[in-house]
Every structure is written in C-alpha cells, then in structure tokens.
Phi, psi and omega in degrees: 000131177270135182236131174244148182233128179230130174245113183266130174066017173199164180260114182279139178287160179297323179297317180295317178299316181295319178302315180297314181296318179296319180297317182294325180300331180293341179297335182294343176287339178271325180206121189270002181251031177292128183276312187205152177221127175256130176249122181235119178247138177203149176285152178237158180285356181289125181287328182285324180225079188282351179247138181233138176238136177235132176244132175239110185249122180259125175236167181306126176067013181200152174236123179256135179228152174213137178229117183231145176243149179201182181283340176225157179296323180299315179294320179297317178296316180302313180296319179294322178299318179297318180296313181293323180297322176296318179297320180296318179299316180295317179299316181297318178298318179296317180296319179291328180289327182277342182272000000 
C-alpha cells in the first residue's frame, strides 16, 4: 500500500507523521488489497475540535473516505481509522458476496 501524508497550513512533527502512517498500516488487517491511502491533516476554525484528519483509501473499484475532527490530530486520525475500518469490512463483505 502506498501512503501519502499532507499537513495543510501547519508543519507536522516527525512523530505525528509516523503515528499516522503506523495507524493506517493497521487497516491492512481488515482488507489486504488496499492500493493507496492519503492522509490529510489540517486545522479547522472550530474551537471544540480544532484539528481535522481526512483519510482517502483507494481499493479496487472504490474510494473510501472519512473526515473526522477532534481536539488533537492523533484523536482525529484514530476516529477516521475507525470509520474507514467499518467501510472496509462492509466493502469486503460485498466483494465476497458477489464472488
């Protein structure tokens, strides 16, 4: 799986980038044919949840996305990973049902 990391309007630390990449790699336990994953982090004007994480996961014949906001980038990434993992499970079930 190819992974790209984008930090919009701020400079992401090496630790934050590594945390994001490690978290995304865990998605492969739900579906092993993930082609590519884009991680996009950016601040938002919302005072309650000022950090936003967006995941764009490309699998054969489909693109799964999740956009979550939280008080920290780590929490936002964690929430987005949970959303995408549910989408991957559903996608995998559909693929197995059609085969």
